[in-house]
Backbone bond lengths (Angstrom), bond angles and torsions (degrees), N, CA, C in turn:
res aa  C-N    CA-C-N  psi(-1)  N-CA   C-N-CA  omega(-1)  CA-C   N-CA-C  phi
1 M - - - 1.451 - - 1.529 111.58 -
2 H 1.330 116.54 -34.82 1.462 119.52 -179.07 1.524 111.61 -66.49
3 W 1.327 116.61 -30.47 1.463 119.29 176.91 1.524 110.56 -67.13
4 L 1.316 117.23 -35.06 1.474 120.14 176.25 1.524 110.51 -63.78
5 Y 1.332 116.00 -40.15 1.464 119.37 176.39 1.524 110.93 -63.13
6 L 1.316 116.96 -39.87 1.460 119.35 179.00 1.527 110.53 -62.86
7 F 1.318 117.02 -46.98 1.464 118.85 -178.44 1.527 111.53 -70.25
8 A 1.322 117.99 -29.82 1.467 120.42 172.36 1.525 109.72 -65.41
9 A 1.334 116.63 -42.40 1.466 120.80 178.26 1.524 110.50 -59.19
10 I 1.312 116.32 -43.85 1.469 120.61 178.94 1.529 109.97 -62.49
11 G 1.319 116.90 -44.19 1.462 120.54 179.75 1.519 112.37 -62.09
12 F 1.339 117.02 -46.04 1.463 119.83 179.18 1.526 111.48 -65.28
13 E 1.321 116.80 -35.77 1.469 119.84 178.09 1.524 110.50 -65.97
14 I 1.305 117.46 -39.11 1.466 121.51 178.65 1.528 110.35 -64.73
15 V 1.320 116.55 -44.37 1.471 120.48 177.93 1.527 110.19 -62.19
16 A 1.334 116.77 -45.60 1.465 120.57 -178.37 1.521 111.64 -64.57
17 T 1.314 117.19 -42.32 1.461 120.02 179.64 1.521 111.25 -66.87
18 S 1.313 117.30 -38.74 1.461 120.87 176.29 1.528 110.55 -62.93
19 A 1.324 116.49 -41.28 1.459 121.05 178.90 1.521 111.48 -70.08
20 L 1.326 117.58 -26.16 1.462 121.06 179.31 1.522 110.67 -59.74
21 K 1.316 116.34 -41.19 1.473 120.16 176.26 1.530 109.71 -63.94
22 A 1.329 116.21 -44.33 1.466 120.91 -178.62 1.532 112.14 -68.89
23 A 1.341 118.24 -24.45 1.463 121.42 -178.79 1.527 112.22 -68.56
24 D 1.335 116.79 -17.07 1.473 121.59 174.07 1.532 112.01 50.69
25 G 1.333 114.74 59.85 1.475 119.34 178.96 1.517 112.31 69.62
26 F 1.308 117.30 30.58 1.463 124.80 -179.20 1.526 112.66 62.70
27 T 1.325 116.45 31.42 1.464 120.69 176.38 1.520 112.29 -95.89
28 K 1.314 118.10 -8.52 1.464 123.45 179.12 1.534 107.88 -109.29
29 P 1.334 117.91 108.76 1.465 121.14 -172.50 1.539 114.84 -59.65
30 V 1.311 118.69 -42.77 1.462 119.95 -176.96 1.530 110.04 -66.82
31 A 1.320 117.12 -47.36 1.464 120.15 178.78 1.525 110.85 -63.44
32 T 1.323 117.17 -38.30 1.459 121.43 177.66 1.529 110.69 -61.58
33 A 1.321 117.31 -41.75 1.469 120.92 177.58 1.524 110.86 -64.01
34 V 1.334 116.95 -39.72 1.471 120.45 177.77 1.525 109.87 -62.71
35 V 1.320 117.24 -40.54 1.470 121.53 177.59 1.525 110.21 -60.08
36 A 1.335 116.55 -51.48 1.468 120.55 -176.29 1.529 111.63 -62.64
37 V 1.315 117.01 -49.49 1.469 120.71 -178.87 1.528 110.17 -66.18
38 G 1.329 116.75 -40.42 1.460 120.55 -179.38 1.511 112.74 -62.38
39 Y 1.340 117.08 -47.77 1.460 119.45 -179.64 1.537 111.82 -68.50
40 L 1.319 117.63 -40.89 1.472 119.31 177.94 1.526 110.91 -60.87
41 T 1.314 116.28 -44.56 1.461 119.87 179.22 1.522 110.87 -66.51
42 A 1.325 116.64 -40.82 1.465 120.62 179.49 1.527 110.84 -60.46
43 F 1.324 117.03 -46.62 1.465 119.02 -178.50 1.523 111.99 -69.71
44 Y 1.327 117.51 -33.21 1.463 119.12 174.66 1.534 109.88 -62.44
45 C 1.335 116.10 -50.06 1.473 120.01 -179.37 1.525 110.95 -61.07
46 L 1.331 117.19 -40.54 1.461 120.42 178.06 1.525 110.88 -62.58
47 S 1.329 116.71 -41.40 1.471 119.15 -179.55 1.526 111.72 -63.85
48 V 1.320 116.99 -35.62 1.469 120.47 176.98 1.530 109.77 -68.35
49 A 1.322 116.20 -43.88 1.468 120.33 179.96 1.528 111.49 -60.81
50 L 1.334 116.63 -36.08 1.465 120.76 -177.00 1.524 113.35 -71.41
51 R 1.315 117.77 -7.26 1.466 119.61 174.48 1.522 110.85 -64.36
52 V 1.337 116.73 -28.47 1.464 121.67 -175.92 1.525 112.43 -122.62
53 I 1.295 117.64 -43.29 1.466 121.64 -175.25 1.533 108.95 -79.12
54 P 1.341 118.23 132.09 1.477 120.09 177.61 1.529 110.95 -56.87
55 M 1.318 115.16 140.17 1.455 121.56 -174.87 1.527 112.64 -57.43
56 G 1.310 118.49 -44.04 1.461 120.98 -179.17 1.516 112.54 -62.42
57 I 1.330 116.05 -40.04 1.462 121.19 178.99 1.518 110.16 -67.64
58 A 1.330 116.21 -47.53 1.469 120.41 -179.39 1.521 110.66 -60.75
59 Y 1.333 116.40 -44.14 1.458 118.71 -176.69 1.524 111.76 -71.44
60 A 1.327 117.32 -33.59 1.466 119.77 176.29 1.524 109.96 -61.69
61 L 1.313 117.20 -44.23 1.461 120.50 178.11 1.523 111.01 -67.51
62 W 1.319 116.72 -46.99 1.476 122.96 179.51 1.522 110.27 -53.57
63 S 1.307 116.10 -53.79 1.467 119.15 -175.51 1.523 111.86 -74.64
64 G 1.322 117.89 -42.67 1.464 120.49 -177.79 1.515 112.67 -63.25
65 I 1.316 116.64 -51.49 1.465 120.18 179.48 1.519 109.95 -64.99
66 G 1.324 116.34 -41.69 1.466 120.23 179.34 1.513 112.82 -59.57
67 I 1.324 117.48 -46.09 1.466 121.13 -179.64 1.514 111.22 -61.71
68 V 1.314 116.11 -45.79 1.470 119.94 -178.54 1.527 110.72 -62.37
69 I 1.327 116.84 -49.42 1.464 118.74 -176.52 1.527 111.75 -70.18
70 I 1.321 118.10 -39.25 1.466 119.93 177.36 1.527 110.66 -63.54
71 S 1.322 117.54 -36.35 1.468 119.61 175.47 1.520 110.75 -62.04
72 L 1.326 116.78 -40.56 1.465 120.61 177.76 1.524 111.47 -67.87
73 V 1.333 117.14 -39.40 1.470 120.51 175.90 1.530 109.49 -61.65
74 G 1.316 116.66 -44.78 1.465 119.94 177.72 1.512 111.94 -58.81
75 F 1.315 116.71 -40.85 1.463 121.53 -179.66 1.528 111.73 -68.38
76 F 1.321 117.00 -51.61 1.463 120.71 -173.50 1.530 113.98 -81.28
77 V 1.329 117.41 -38.10 1.468 119.89 -175.44 1.526 111.67 -91.06
78 Y 1.323 116.73 -44.98 1.466 120.63 -174.66 1.529 113.19 -101.62
79 R 1.331 116.73 4.96 1.475 123.14 176.06 1.525 112.87 56.86
80 Q 1.342 116.62 35.41 1.453 120.78 177.00 1.524 108.65 -83.78
81 K 1.309 116.17 142.50 1.459 120.78 -177.55 1.523 110.90 -81.99
82 L 1.328 115.03 144.88 1.460 122.04 174.29 1.529 106.89 -117.91
83 D 1.327 116.13 105.39 1.462 118.85 -178.57 1.532 110.58 -83.19
84 G 1.309 115.87 179.39 1.460 121.50 -177.22 1.516 113.26 -57.71
85 A 1.329 116.61 -43.53 1.471 119.88 -179.98 1.530 110.76 -63.06
86 T 1.320 116.26 -39.05 1.463 120.18 178.10 1.522 110.70 -63.29
87 L 1.314 116.50 -44.69 1.462 120.65 -179.37 1.527 111.52 -65.13
88 I 1.329 116.69 -38.89 1.465 120.08 176.17 1.529 109.84 -64.13
89 G 1.320 116.39 -44.03 1.467 120.48 178.33 1.514 112.39 -60.88
90 I 1.326 116.60 -42.55 1.463 120.56 177.91 1.531 109.69 -63.71
91 G 1.309 116.96 -40.24 1.467 120.43 176.94 1.517 111.72 -61.58
92 L 1.329 116.63 -40.62 1.469 120.14 177.89 1.532 111.68 -67.06
93 I 1.324 116.56 -36.11 1.464 120.08 176.77 1.522 110.02 -63.48
94 I 1.319 116.36 -45.02 1.463 120.63 177.95 1.530 109.91 -61.20
95 A 1.325 116.52 -45.76 1.470 120.12 179.90 1.525 110.74 -61.76
96 G 1.316 117.21 -44.46 1.466 120.45 179.80 1.512 112.59 -63.41
97 T 1.314 116.37 -41.44 1.461 120.17 178.36 1.523 110.82 -63.43
98 L 1.328 116.32 -40.74 1.465 119.98 177.74 1.528 111.29 -64.82
99 V 1.326 117.09 -43.73 1.470 120.39 179.67 1.531 110.22 -60.10
100 I 1.322 116.40 -46.69 1.466 119.71 -179.17 1.526 110.93 -61.07
101 N 1.317 116.26 -44.41 1.461 119.37 -174.20 1.521 114.23 -80.76
102 L 1.312 118.06 -26.34 1.462 120.07 -178.17 1.516 113.68 -96.23
103 L 1.330 117.60 -27.87 1.457 120.39 -173.20 1.521 114.89 -113.98
104 S 1.307 117.79 -14.79 1.464 121.33 -176.73 1.524 111.12 -75.48
105 Q 1.312 117.19 138.49 1.467 121.81 177.06 1.527 112.61 -60.01
106 P 1.342 120.48 -44.66 1.476 119.21 179.60 1.521 112.59 -60.55
107 A 1.314 117.96 -29.15 1.458 119.99 -178.74 1.519 111.85 -69.53
108 R 1.317 116.69 -22.04 1.471 120.89 -177.37 1.526 113.20 -84.02
109 H 1.304 118.03 -11.10 1.470 120.76 -176.91 1.498 111.62 -81.48
């Protein structure tokens, strides 16, 4: 169940971060509300997940998955360019997240 909370936290964080761009400096009320509710819900879900999941593992997944998906949202929704260095960096983030989660001793508990 704690893993579901972690992935819910990641999902809400992705929605909130995507809305942060749309909030345009908090000048758009609906997007601003999505940001506030999204981040509050994300941190609540993360706090529940951290009762069982080791903090380093949870945060590696939170940040790694978040960065990758937000980069894709930026590319597809906001038409932001992803150059070669960005793609290499995203690949390294994915590789690092996999190493931590598949090979780390805390991840096995």
